[in-house]
N, C-alpha and C positions, 0 to 999 in steps of 0.2 A: 488463553484461549479466548478471550474480548476479539482481539483479532482475527481467527477463525469465526467466531460470532458474528461480527458486523460481514465477514464475506457471506457466509449462511443469507443470514435476512437482507441481506442487498442482493442475492441473485433470485430471492422467493419476492423482492417487492419489483426488482427489474417488469418483471411481464405486468405490474398492474397500476401503472406509476407511471408515473412523466417522469424526466431523468434530471430534469432540474429543478425540480418542487422534492425531490430525495435530498438533493444537492444540500437544496435550504434545510428543508429536516434536519438530516446529520452537520451542519455544520451548527445549527441555533443548538443544537441541543448537547454539542457537544464543548459550543462556546460558553452553555451556562450552567453544563455541569462541572467547568473547571471555573467559572467567577466564582462558581458556588464554595468550589473545596480552596480557591485561592483566599477568596472572604473570608469563611468559615479558619483558616490559617489565619487569619494579620496576612497576606504577602500580599494585598492589594497598592498599590503605588499607581504614580500617576505614569506617566513615557513622559520624558523630554528630548529636547532638539531636535533638527530634522535628521540626521543621524537613524534612530530608532524609528519617531515613526515613519521615513519609507519604509525600515527594515518590514516595518510593519505591517507594509498593504502590500512589501510584497510576496509575501511573507503569508496572508493573509488572502488575497487574488491568487497571485502563482500558483506556488506551494499547496495551498489547502486548496480552494476553490477548485482550481481550472487541477488540479491533480483526483479532484473527488469526481467531477464531473466527467473525467477520463474511463476514469474509476466501472464509476456508474454504468457510460453507459456503453464499454465493453461487456460488461456485466449482462449486459442482454443481448450475447453472441459468445458467452463462451461460458462455460461451466463453473464455478464455485471453485473446485480444485485444480485444473486450470489457475482462475486467476488467483490465486495464492499461493500456488507455485513461484507465476509469474510474479507477484507484490513479494515473496519470499527471498527476490536475485538481490533487492533494491541497496541489502548495504552491499555487497559484491560490486555493485556498477557506484557508488557511494566512494566506495575506496579508488576505485580506477580511477573517477573523475576528477579524484582530490587529487595524486596520486601525476594523473597528467595536466591539471590542471591549474592546480595549488600548490608544488611543488612539497607535499603530503609524503613523506618519508612512510611505509607498511612493513608492521614487523612481521618476520616469520610465521609467526601465530596468524596476522592477518590472512594472509596470501595462502595461506594453508584456511584457515576460516573459507575464504572466496572461493577455493576451488572446491573447496566442499561442497559448496551449496548451489553451485555452476554443475558438477559431474553428476548431486541428488536429483535435481530437476531436470539435466537431460535423459538420465537414466528412467530418471519418471516419464518423461514424453516416448522416450523409444524403445524402450520397454516391453510391451504390448503392439507394438508393430510389430517385434522379431516374433512373436509364438505363433507358433503354426496356426491356422484357424481349427476351431472344436468343429469337429464335425455333424453333422447336424444329427435327431434322433429322430431313428427310424416310429414307422408309422401310422 
């Protein structure tokens, strides 16, 4: 539900606000909420080592900031329903690239899940185009 709410709110906001400003607000709110929850749970600790810091930088700048910027920019040109469908394909592509780049092995259930996700996305996009057009009302 949170994912859907985020897409809907972003879809409404992209017409009124600058994309860069929206991304800054999105990341700041997410960071503040996560920091608060981790602090309340007593799970805050300083990262140690260059490997951890480089992973944090890549994750924060490329995966998060760039990812949110691209999504927010794209939502200026696509309705929220289409955005949700595109983003729903992420687990299927993560599995595919994990297999191709990291040698991950997918179980039969994982492959079936990916196929079902992609089939649903294609069906939702293609099915409306296959229906005959509705006749215009007379009058």
